[in-house]
Kinemage of the C-alpha trace (Angstrom):
@kinemage 1
@onewidth
@group {chain A} dominant
@subgroup {mainchain}
@vectorlist {calphas} color= white
{ca unk a 1} P 188.296 42.971 101.105
{ca unk a 2} L 191.370 45.143 100.441
{ca unk a 3} L 193.271 44.167 97.312
{ca unk a 4} L 196.613 43.833 99.058
{ca unk a 5} L 195.334 42.838 102.484
{ca unk a 6} L 196.648 39.316 102.296
{ca unk a 7} L 200.032 39.821 100.664
{ca unk a 8} L 201.518 39.230 104.093
{ca unk a 9} L 200.417 35.604 103.761
{ca unk a 10} L 202.857 34.993 100.876
{ca unk a 11} L 204.891 32.489 102.846
{ca unk a 12} L 201.754 30.451 103.546
{ca unk a 13} L 201.274 29.985 99.780
{ca unk a 14} L 203.946 27.360 99.418
{ca unk a 15} L 202.726 25.475 102.496
{ca unk a 16} L 199.125 25.379 101.205
{ca unk a 17} L 199.644 24.581 97.537
{ca unk a 18} L 200.952 21.519 95.783
{ca unk a 19} L 201.966 21.208 92.150
{ca unk a 20} L 198.603 20.096 90.752
{ca unk a 21} L 196.858 22.978 92.458
{ca unk a 22} L 199.312 25.503 90.987
{ca unk a 23} L 198.616 24.170 87.492
{ca unk a 24} L 194.895 24.724 88.057
{ca unk a 25} L 195.557 28.482 88.101
{ca unk a 26} L 197.903 28.684 85.090
{ca unk a 27} L 195.331 30.004 82.631
{ca unk a 28} L 193.937 32.579 85.058
{ca unk a 29} L 197.367 33.910 86.025
{ca unk a 30} L 198.408 34.185 82.391
{ca unk a 31} L 195.085 35.910 81.559
{ca unk a 32} L 195.962 38.654 84.023
{ca unk a 33} L 199.521 39.031 82.661
{ca unk a 34} L 198.459 39.795 79.121
{ca unk a 35} L 195.301 41.791 79.908
{ca unk a 36} L 197.257 44.585 81.593
{ca unk a 37} L 196.332 43.469 85.122
{ca unk a 38} L 199.854 42.521 86.145
{ca unk a 39} L 199.652 43.775 89.725
{ca unk a 40} L 196.534 41.702 90.274
{ca unk a 41} L 198.565 38.523 89.869
{ca unk a 42} L 200.028 39.312 93.257
{ca unk a 43} L 196.624 39.887 94.793
{ca unk a 44} L 195.106 36.781 93.213
{ca unk a 45} L 197.887 34.497 94.440
{ca unk a 46} L 198.096 35.885 97.932
{ca unk a 47} L 194.335 35.792 98.500
{ca unk a 48} L 194.578 32.050 98.127
{ca unk a 49} L 193.849 31.684 101.839
{ca unk a 50} L 190.171 32.238 101.009
{ca unk a 51} L 190.245 28.941 99.111
{ca unk a 52} L 190.196 27.089 102.423
{ca unk a 53} L 186.537 27.993 102.878
{ca unk a 54} L 185.097 27.386 99.410
{ca unk a 55} L 185.409 25.017 96.442
{ca unk a 56} L 187.892 25.560 93.585
{ca unk a 57} L 185.262 26.486 90.976
{ca unk a 58} L 183.483 28.933 93.317
{ca unk a 59} L 186.802 30.474 94.337
{ca unk a 60} L 187.904 31.065 90.746
{ca unk a 61} L 184.547 32.537 89.684
{ca unk a 62} L 184.309 34.811 92.716
{ca unk a 63} L 187.884 36.062 92.361
{ca unk a 64} L 187.599 36.739 88.632
{ca unk a 65} L 184.336 38.629 89.133
{ca unk a 66} L 185.828 40.751 91.882
{ca unk a 67} L 188.983 41.652 89.944
{ca unk a 68} L 187.236 42.502 86.704
{ca unk a 69} L 184.360 44.544 88.201
{ca unk a 70} L 186.254 46.733 90.674
{ca unk a 71} L 188.202 49.815 89.599
{ca unk a 72} L 189.554 50.857 92.936
{ca unk a 73} L 192.987 51.703 91.551
{ca unk a 74} L 191.590 53.905 88.829
{ca unk a 75} L 190.314 56.861 90.935
{ca unk a 76} L 191.991 60.124 91.892
{ca unk a 77} L 193.078 58.838 95.289
{ca unk a 78} L 195.201 56.041 93.775
{ca unk a 79} L 198.326 56.689 95.806
{ca unk a 80} L 196.383 57.095 99.036
{ca unk a 81} L 194.505 53.852 98.472
{ca unk a 82} L 197.697 51.914 97.712
{ca unk a 83} L 199.459 53.353 100.759
{ca unk a 84} L 196.594 52.372 103.026
{ca unk a 85} L 196.477 48.881 101.580
{ca unk a 86} L 200.210 48.390 101.986
{ca unk a 87} L 200.092 49.572 105.598
{ca unk a 88} L 197.175 47.273 106.343
{ca unk a 89} L 198.692 44.326 104.476
{ca unk a 90} L 202.111 44.480 106.092
{ca unk a 91} L 201.034 45.635 109.541
{ca unk a 92} L 203.086 43.840 112.183
{ca unk a 93} L 205.745 42.609 109.749
{ca unk a 94} L 209.451 43.482 109.730
{ca unk a 95} L 209.241 44.741 106.179
{ca unk a 96} L 206.864 47.656 106.909
{ca unk a 97} L 208.477 51.093 107.075
{ca unk a 98} L 207.741 54.580 105.738
{ca unk a 99} L 210.443 54.137 103.096
{ca unk a 100} L 209.005 50.785 102.011
{ca unk a 101} L 205.491 52.251 101.754
{ca unk a 102} L 206.611 55.292 99.767
{ca unk a 103} L 208.752 53.295 97.328
{ca unk a 104} L 206.032 50.668 96.872
{ca unk a 105} L 203.399 53.323 96.119
{ca unk a 106} L 205.579 54.711 93.335
{ca unk a 107} L 206.124 51.249 91.820
{ca unk a 108} L 202.536 50.035 92.089
{ca unk a 109} L 200.997 53.277 90.844
{ca unk a 110} L 203.211 52.946 87.750
{ca unk a 111} L 202.136 49.299 87.287
{ca unk a 112} L 205.742 48.270 87.915
{ca unk a 113} L 204.781 44.981 89.516
{ca unk a 114} L 208.134 43.398 88.711
{ca unk a 115} L 209.929 46.155 90.583
{ca unk a 116} L 207.599 45.624 93.524
{ca unk a 117} L 208.295 41.897 93.460
{ca unk a 118} L 211.983 42.695 93.431
{ca unk a 119} L 211.545 44.756 96.593
{ca unk a 120} L 209.807 41.859 98.284
{ca unk a 121} L 212.176 39.100 97.192
{ca unk a 122} L 215.367 41.038 96.399
{ca unk a 123} L 215.312 39.660 92.818
{ca unk a 124} L 212.705 39.375 90.067
{ca unk a 125} L 213.154 35.615 89.897
{ca unk a 126} L 209.718 35.026 91.393
{ca unk a 127} L 207.936 36.734 88.502
{ca unk a 128} L 210.067 34.883 85.968
{ca unk a 129} L 209.205 31.621 87.708
{ca unk a 130} L 205.508 32.453 87.481
{ca unk a 131} L 205.835 33.114 83.766
{ca unk a 132} L 207.657 29.821 83.281
{ca unk a 133} L 204.853 27.973 85.048
{ca unk a 134} L 202.186 29.653 82.962
{ca unk a 135} L 203.481 29.306 79.396
{ca unk a 136} L 203.934 26.505 76.906
{ca unk a 137} L 207.460 25.695 75.741
{ca unk a 138} L 208.459 26.528 72.170
{ca unk a 139} L 211.876 26.065 70.564
{ca unk a 140} L 213.877 27.321 67.603
{ca unk a 141} L 216.813 24.902 67.896
{ca unk a 142} L 215.977 22.554 64.994
{ca unk a 143} L 219.137 22.428 62.848
{ca unk a 144} L 217.226 21.414 59.710
{ca unk a 145} L 214.826 24.361 59.955
{ca unk a 146} L 217.242 26.985 61.248
{ca unk a 147} L 216.535 29.643 63.851
{ca unk a 148} L 213.835 31.411 61.823
{ca unk a 149} L 211.181 28.788 62.600
{ca unk a 150} L 209.667 28.100 66.008
{ca unk a 151} L 208.605 24.558 66.813
{ca unk a 152} L 206.080 23.170 69.267
{ca unk a 153} L 206.083 19.612 70.589
{ca unk a 154} L 204.011 17.132 72.565
{ca unk a 155} L 205.032 13.652 73.762
{ca unk a 156} L 205.770 11.409 70.772
{ca unk a 157} L 203.247 8.597 70.394
{ca unk a 158} L 201.158 9.587 73.418
{ca unk a 159} L 199.720 12.559 71.519
{ca unk a 160} L 199.530 10.694 68.179
{ca unk a 161} L 196.167 8.881 68.108
{ca unk a 162} L 196.521 7.641 64.507
{ca unk a 163} L 200.257 6.844 64.343
{ca unk a 164} L 201.120 3.398 62.984
{ca unk a 165} L 204.320 2.819 60.970
{ca unk a 166} L 206.283 5.208 63.188
{ca unk a 167} L 204.543 4.587 66.524
{ca unk a 168} L 206.931 4.689 69.451
{ca unk a 169} L 206.266 5.846 73.008
{ca unk a 170} L 208.735 6.846 75.701
{ca unk a 171} L 207.228 6.745 79.180
{ca unk a 172} L 207.167 9.991 81.094
{ca unk a 173} L 209.179 8.869 84.117
{ca unk a 174} L 212.232 6.675 84.476
{ca unk a 175} L 211.770 3.423 86.394
{ca unk a 176} L 214.263 2.644 89.150
{ca unk a 177} L 215.850 -0.783 89.285
{ca unk a 178} L 216.812 -1.362 92.956
{ca unk a 179} L 219.754 -3.535 91.903
{ca unk a 180} L 221.289 -0.612 89.973
{ca unk a 181} L 220.717 2.027 92.650
{ca unk a 182} L 223.947 3.787 93.607
{ca unk a 183} L 225.826 2.579 90.528
{ca unk a 184} L 227.346 4.546 87.655
{ca unk a 185} L 227.697 3.887 83.961
{ca unk a 186} L 229.511 5.356 80.978
{ca unk a 187} L 227.269 7.396 78.678
{ca unk a 188} L 227.342 6.122 75.089
{ca unk a 189} L 226.648 9.648 73.891
{ca unk a 190} L 229.181 11.669 75.928
{ca unk a 191} L 231.609 9.007 77.170
{ca unk a 192} L 231.332 10.408 80.702
{ca unk a 193} L 230.510 8.575 83.897
{ca unk a 194} L 226.971 9.218 85.105
{ca unk a 195} L 225.059 8.178 88.221
{ca unk a 196} L 222.252 5.706 87.641
{ca unk a 197} L 218.918 7.573 87.764
{ca unk a 198} L 216.518 4.957 86.445
{ca unk a 199} L 215.743 3.185 83.188
{ca unk a 200} L 213.917 4.833 80.303
{ca unk a 201} L 210.860 2.738 79.372
{ca unk a 202} L 209.889 2.467 75.676
{ca unk a 203} L 207.204 0.679 73.666
{ca unk a 204} L 206.809 0.408 69.886
{ca unk a 205} L 203.692 -0.189 67.822
{ca unk a 206} L 203.223 -3.692 66.430
{ca unk a 207} L 203.284 -2.357 62.845
{ca unk a 208} L 206.142 0.121 63.332
{ca unk a 209} L 208.621 0.173 60.434
{ca unk a 210} L 210.407 3.477 61.017
{ca unk a 211} L 212.206 4.539 64.171
{ca unk a 212} L 210.549 7.737 65.412
{ca unk a 213} L 213.237 10.432 65.659
{ca unk a 214} L 211.191 12.507 68.122
{ca unk a 215} L 210.806 9.541 70.473
{ca unk a 216} L 214.526 8.809 70.237
{ca unk a 217} L 215.302 12.359 71.362
{ca unk a 218} L 213.004 11.873 74.350
{ca unk a 219} L 214.959 8.739 75.256
{ca unk a 220} L 218.206 10.722 75.295
{ca unk a 221} L 217.147 13.983 76.941
{ca unk a 222} L 215.092 13.997 80.151
{ca unk a 223} L 214.486 17.803 80.124
{ca unk a 224} L 213.161 17.642 76.559
{ca unk a 225} L 210.774 14.834 77.496
{ca unk a 226} L 209.655 16.764 80.579
{ca unk a 227} L 208.925 19.903 78.518
{ca unk a 228} L 206.749 17.981 76.077
{ca unk a 229} L 204.737 16.375 78.854
{ca unk a 230} L 204.379 19.743 80.569
{ca unk a 231} L 202.980 21.203 77.332
{ca unk a 232} L 200.501 18.330 77.220
{ca unk a 233} L 199.458 18.939 80.839
{ca unk a 234} L 198.944 22.680 80.340
{ca unk a 235} L 196.849 22.223 77.209
{ca unk a 236} L 194.574 19.691 78.850
{ca unk a 237} L 194.207 21.946 81.900
{ca unk a 238} L 193.255 24.887 79.655
{ca unk a 239} L 189.848 23.393 78.900
{ca unk a 240} L 188.035 23.743 75.572
{ca unk a 241} L 189.483 24.929 72.262
{ca unk a 242} L 189.015 28.588 73.182
{ca unk a 243} L 190.926 28.177 76.424
{ca unk a 244} L 193.658 26.279 74.597
{ca unk a 245} L 193.850 28.984 71.917
{ca unk a 246} L 194.233 31.669 74.586
{ca unk a 247} L 197.051 29.715 76.194
{ca unk a 248} L 198.856 29.081 72.893
{ca unk a 249} L 198.626 32.703 71.702
{ca unk a 250} L 199.874 34.152 74.955
{ca unk a 251} L 202.644 31.557 75.217
{ca unk a 252} L 203.752 32.209 71.647
{ca unk a 253} L 203.783 35.968 72.136
{ca unk a 254} L 205.870 35.493 75.272
{ca unk a 255} L 208.276 33.308 73.275
{ca unk a 256} L 208.517 35.944 70.529
{ca unk a 257} L 209.134 38.666 73.125
{ca unk a 258} L 211.982 36.728 74.721
{ca unk a 259} L 213.501 34.921 71.702
{ca unk a 260} L 212.606 37.237 68.832
{ca unk a 261} L 209.737 36.947 66.376
{ca unk a 262} L 209.904 33.993 63.963
{ca unk a 263} L 208.756 33.783 60.351
{ca unk a 264} L 206.870 30.541 60.872
{ca unk a 265} L 205.735 28.061 63.506
{ca unk a 266} L 205.872 24.330 62.944
{ca unk a 267} L 203.081 22.760 64.959
{ca unk a 268} L 204.320 19.434 66.316
{ca unk a 269} L 207.940 18.674 65.723
{ca unk a 270} L 206.713 15.852 67.943
{ca unk a 271} L 203.116 14.837 68.624
{ca unk a 272} L 199.927 15.453 66.639
{ca unk a 273} L 196.397 16.826 66.853
{ca unk a 274} L 195.133 14.508 69.584
{ca unk a 275} L 191.486 15.554 69.184
{ca unk a 276} L 189.264 17.852 67.122
{ca unk a 277} L 189.019 20.536 69.816
{ca unk a 278} L 192.785 20.875 69.855
{ca unk a 279} L 192.907 21.298 66.054
{ca unk a 280} L 190.264 24.030 66.367
{ca unk a 281} L 192.483 25.759 68.935
{ca unk a 282} L 195.383 26.024 66.467
{ca unk a 283} L 193.011 27.239 63.751
{ca unk a 284} L 191.930 30.025 66.088
{ca unk a 285} L 195.576 30.815 66.892
{ca unk a 286} L 196.331 31.240 63.169
{ca unk a 287} L 193.337 33.556 62.784
{ca unk a 288} L 194.500 35.725 65.688
{ca unk a 289} L 198.096 35.883 64.403
{ca unk a 290} L 197.630 36.422 60.633
{ca unk a 291} L 201.187 37.683 60.087
{ca unk a 292} L 202.716 34.402 61.298
{ca unk a 293} L 202.805 31.313 59.088
{ca unk a 294} L 201.742 28.047 60.757
{ca unk a 295} L 202.127 24.540 59.350
{ca unk a 296} L 201.773 20.968 60.532
{ca unk a 297} L 202.155 17.357 59.448
{ca unk a 298} L 199.338 15.176 60.746
{ca unk a 299} L 197.969 11.652 60.659
{ca unk a 300} L 194.747 12.823 62.329
{ca unk a 301} L 192.776 12.583 59.093
{ca unk a 302} L 189.257 12.489 60.657
{ca unk a 303} L 189.774 15.821 62.424
{ca unk a 304} L 191.128 17.489 59.267
{ca unk a 305} L 188.290 16.018 57.209
{ca unk a 306} L 185.705 17.453 59.616
{ca unk a 307} L 187.282 20.928 59.384
{ca unk a 308} L 188.360 20.872 55.703
{ca unk a 309} L 186.223 23.821 54.617
{ca unk a 310} L 187.244 26.010 57.568
{ca unk a 311} L 190.924 25.126 57.104
{ca unk a 312} L 190.847 26.198 53.460
{ca unk a 313} L 189.798 29.665 54.600
{ca unk a 314} L 192.838 30.236 56.828
{ca unk a 315} L 195.624 31.398 54.450
{ca unk a 316} L 198.452 31.297 56.998
{ca unk a 317} L 197.796 27.712 58.175
{ca unk a 318} L 199.031 24.820 56.018
{ca unk a 319} L 198.234 21.191 56.794
{ca unk a 320} L 200.006 18.162 55.305
{ca unk a 321} L 198.502 14.703 55.684
{ca unk a 322} L 201.322 12.350 56.628
{ca unk a 323} L 201.086 8.837 55.219
{ca unk a 324} L 201.839 5.860 57.450
{ca unk a 325} L 198.919 6.190 59.849
{ca unk a 326} L 196.140 3.857 60.907
{ca unk a 327} L 193.572 5.250 58.469
{ca unk a 328} L 195.534 6.175 55.349
{ca unk a 329} L 192.610 4.859 53.299
{ca unk a 330} L 190.648 7.997 54.208
{ca unk a 331} L 193.336 10.438 53.042
{ca unk a 332} L 191.935 10.455 49.524
{ca unk a 333} L 188.648 11.846 50.833
{ca unk a 334} L 190.280 15.145 51.792
{ca unk a 335} L 191.726 17.591 49.247
{ca unk a 336} L 194.767 18.388 51.375
{ca unk a 337} L 198.323 17.670 50.243
{ca unk a 338} L 200.091 14.514 51.423
{ca unk a 339} L 203.666 13.600 52.333
{ca unk a 340} L 204.994 10.074 51.799
{ca unk a 341} L 208.193 8.624 53.286
{ca unk a 342} L 210.500 6.724 50.910
{ca unk a 343} L 213.552 4.567 51.556
{ca unk a 344} L 215.630 5.916 48.647
{ca unk a 345} L 215.620 8.857 46.193
{ca unk a 346} L 215.252 6.296 43.397
{ca unk a 347} L 211.893 5.288 44.911
{ca unk a 348} L 210.852 8.948 44.932
{ca unk a 349} L 211.745 9.246 41.241
{ca unk a 350} L 209.522 6.271 40.407
{ca unk a 351} L 206.644 7.876 42.325
{ca unk a 352} L 207.072 11.138 40.407
{ca unk a 353} L 207.331 13.315 43.515
{ca unk a 354} L 209.675 16.030 44.827
{ca unk a 355} L 211.688 15.715 48.055
{ca unk a 356} L 211.092 18.475 50.608
{ca unk a 357} L 214.591 19.505 51.735
{ca unk a 358} L 213.694 22.394 54.030
{ca unk a 359} L 209.971 22.223 54.908
{ca unk a 360} L 209.128 24.800 52.220
{ca unk a 361} L 206.744 22.330 50.529
{ca unk a 362} L 205.115 21.608 53.879
{ca unk a 363} L 204.656 25.325 54.547
{ca unk a 364} L 202.826 25.945 51.265
{ca unk a 365} L 199.064 25.419 51.187
{ca unk a 366} L 197.786 23.003 48.567
{ca unk a 367} L 195.671 20.048 47.598
{ca unk a 368} L 196.637 16.659 46.164
{ca unk a 369} L 198.500 18.327 43.289
{ca unk a 370} L 201.050 19.474 45.903
{ca unk a 371} L 201.912 16.013 47.311
{ca unk a 372} L 205.608 15.599 48.108
{ca unk a 373} L 208.157 13.103 49.410
{ca unk a 374} L 210.343 12.720 52.469
{ca unk a 375} L 213.348 10.431 52.742
{ca unk a 376} L 214.057 8.163 55.706
{ca unk a 377} L 216.541 9.966 57.951
{ca unk a 378} L 217.394 10.441 61.618
{ca unk a 379} L 218.201 7.570 63.981
{ca unk a 380} L 217.248 4.170 62.516
{ca unk a 381} L 217.863 0.640 63.666
{ca unk a 382} L 220.954 -1.140 62.356
{ca unk a 383} L 220.690 -2.844 59.014
{ca unk a 384} L 219.351 -1.787 55.628
{ca unk a 385} L 217.252 1.062 57.061
{ca unk a 386} L 220.302 2.584 58.752
{ca unk a 387} L 222.310 2.333 55.513
{ca unk a 388} L 219.492 4.010 53.597
{ca unk a 389} L 219.386 6.756 56.203
{ca unk a 390} L 223.098 7.582 55.773
{ca unk a 391} L 222.809 7.501 51.973
{ca unk a 392} L 219.706 9.725 52.073
{ca unk a 393} L 221.300 12.274 54.385
{ca unk a 394} L 224.253 12.530 51.998
{ca unk a 395} L 221.903 13.060 49.042
{ca unk a 396} L 219.865 15.731 50.797
{ca unk a 397} L 222.847 17.629 52.217
{ca unk a 398} L 224.602 17.675 48.834
{ca unk a 399} L 221.665 19.321 47.055
{ca unk a 400} L 220.470 21.550 49.885
{ca unk a 401} L 223.859 23.214 50.441
{ca unk a 402} L 225.406 22.908 46.958
{ca unk a 403} L 224.887 26.544 45.894
{ca unk a 404} L 225.917 27.952 49.264
{ca unk a 405} L 229.080 25.859 49.280
{ca unk a 406} L 229.930 26.947 45.730
{ca unk a 407} L 229.553 30.607 46.710
{ca unk a 408} L 231.862 30.170 49.687
{ca unk a 409} L 234.469 28.476 47.494
{ca unk a 410} L 234.240 31.119 44.765
{ca unk a 411} L 232.668 28.720 42.270
{ca unk a 412} L 229.691 29.374 39.955
{ca unk a 413} L 226.446 28.796 41.824
{ca unk a 414} L 225.329 25.869 39.656
{ca unk a 415} L 228.708 24.175 39.612
{ca unk a 416} L 228.873 20.479 40.623
{ca unk a 417} L 231.985 19.915 42.714
{ca unk a 418} L 233.999 16.862 41.727
{ca unk a 419} L 235.472 14.533 44.291
{ca unk a 420} L 238.942 15.902 43.504
{ca unk a 421} L 237.830 19.492 44.075
{ca unk a 422} L 236.287 18.513 47.397
{ca unk a 423} L 239.504 16.792 48.523
{ca unk a 424} L 241.579 19.831 47.530
{ca unk a 425} L 239.277 22.271 49.355
{ca unk a 426} L 239.283 20.063 52.455
{ca unk a 427} L 243.063 20.217 52.468
{ca unk a 428} L 243.040 24.029 52.501
{ca unk a 429} L 240.444 24.130 55.290
{ca unk a 430} L 242.446 21.674 57.414
{ca unk a 431} L 245.551 23.841 57.015
{ca unk a 432} L 243.672 26.959 58.136
{ca unk a 433} L 242.133 25.193 61.119
{ca unk a 434} L 245.501 23.733 62.118
{ca unk a 435} L 247.400 27.054 61.753
{ca unk a 436} L 244.861 29.864 62.286
{ca unk a 437} L 247.570 32.469 62.957
{ca unk a 438} L 249.319 31.769 59.668
{ca unk a 439} L 246.284 31.976 57.364
{ca unk a 440} L 243.890 34.933 57.215
{ca unk a 441} L 240.297 34.165 56.238
{ca unk a 442} L 236.894 35.853 56.320
{ca unk a 443} L 235.331 32.669 57.681
{ca unk a 444} L 234.942 31.839 61.366
{ca unk a 445} L 236.155 28.542 62.784
{ca unk a 446} L 232.542 27.310 62.979
{ca unk a 447} L 231.946 28.216 59.320
{ca unk a 448} L 235.107 26.434 58.233
{ca unk a 449} L 234.154 23.319 60.169
{ca unk a 450} L 230.688 23.351 58.576
{ca unk a 451} L 232.200 23.749 55.109
{ca unk a 452} L 234.455 20.796 55.869
{ca unk a 453} L 231.408 18.730 56.814
{ca unk a 454} L 229.699 19.644 53.526
{ca unk a 455} L 232.801 18.793 51.508
{ca unk a 456} L 232.878 15.365 53.112
{ca unk a 457} L 229.275 14.948 51.982
{ca unk a 458} L 230.425 15.804 48.446
{ca unk a 459} L 233.012 13.029 48.636
{ca unk a 460} L 230.394 10.544 49.862
{ca unk a 461} L 227.919 11.702 47.208
{ca unk a 462} L 230.361 10.673 44.486
{ca unk a 463} L 231.141 7.425 46.302
{ca unk a 464} L 227.428 6.495 46.259
{ca unk a 465} L 227.334 7.166 42.487
{ca unk a 466} L 223.898 8.771 42.418
{ca unk a 467} L 222.316 8.907 38.967
{ca unk a 468} L 222.163 12.363 37.273
{ca unk a 469} L 218.433 11.874 36.641
{ca unk a 470} L 217.789 12.134 40.380
{ca unk a 471} L 217.954 15.908 39.925
{ca unk a 472} L 214.281 15.534 38.990
{ca unk a 473} L 213.306 14.841 42.614
{ca unk a 474} L 215.004 18.054 43.806
{ca unk a 475} L 212.923 21.285 44.249
{ca unk a 476} L 213.508 23.755 41.456
{ca unk a 477} L 215.257 26.347 43.609
{ca unk a 478} L 218.019 23.871 44.500
{ca unk a 479} L 218.708 22.610 40.972
């Protein structure tokens, strides 16, 4: 069968396929993209009509075999072959003309499949849409980590088989209440009127003590929740750990190509290693991308325990066992560092640990001698936990940004700003922001606003009257 003989059936594709069927071909399509067989994506998709007469497995195997074994486009008569195929494929259609054939031959012979798609659809949006379907979603928007670290997420709770003290699940789809249909409400977050689109359904674990920040974000943002579930779907559709590793590597390379290469990847800003095969997939990803640092918090102790020896041999993959899971008792059986969540910095001091302010302790490989602390932060329920959260965020912000703030204010790096100095500096910043034409400064408006936020933290730090000895829970580089 001619490679391009069924391109003319493109419009039948959408009538024949439904969403689940499209997902079944994600891995195969993406395989072609990154193996230098870009033009064959077109052929593979448009030959879908053959699927009517055979089963899915047989169709995939037959098509793969045919694409990989034939080298029709490699011979000396490349242009002639392409021209014949185009004429045969588009025979009887309005699009066929000598000019179309000649221009298409030039594009296809040069492997410019995107240009060819543009000729067919006037824009290259179709190819971009295919790529979006085929790849996992990564992000670099975490304000704590900065733009130099990529993050990957799965649905909070649903992909956390051993979560306990932080277990919270947000259901994938909103549930419509017929009595609210057609109504509007004021958003607590934006203050704007919004049409009712269903209620977000949430469940919490019976032993939950902390409010899961990742789950709370899913409650607020439908697109974020959808992306995490889509990641989950794609991984499960990819098959075994090798198929998952292929998908992750190609998705990550696509992310780096479009967003810029990142120094590190945090596996699971939300979610966890939901089975041993999936952990093996990430181990393989780290082996294939040795120049990228990977790190993850996990409560999936049994899977880490089973792979402890292999994990120790992957220098660019760091695992941290996160306390608060269903089987914390087994954490001591694995010589992998642990993180423990504390309510206050005073509790951390008593435990003799260091607070990780920027994930640098999580990124470093280590055993039990490298255990560290985290402080309760993020959205917490009203009451003592919420008060602790605000106090902790003040403590962490003060120490994390102290040296940077001093440099911006022309102070010695190790200087400790007094409350009076903070008030004075805030006054200057307010004047500049109020009268930007009158005052010249090297700082942008955004920088000035951020400095103002930090100075307010300095004021609150003094109001909380933190003990000087708490410097002992701060990493050395921030002291």
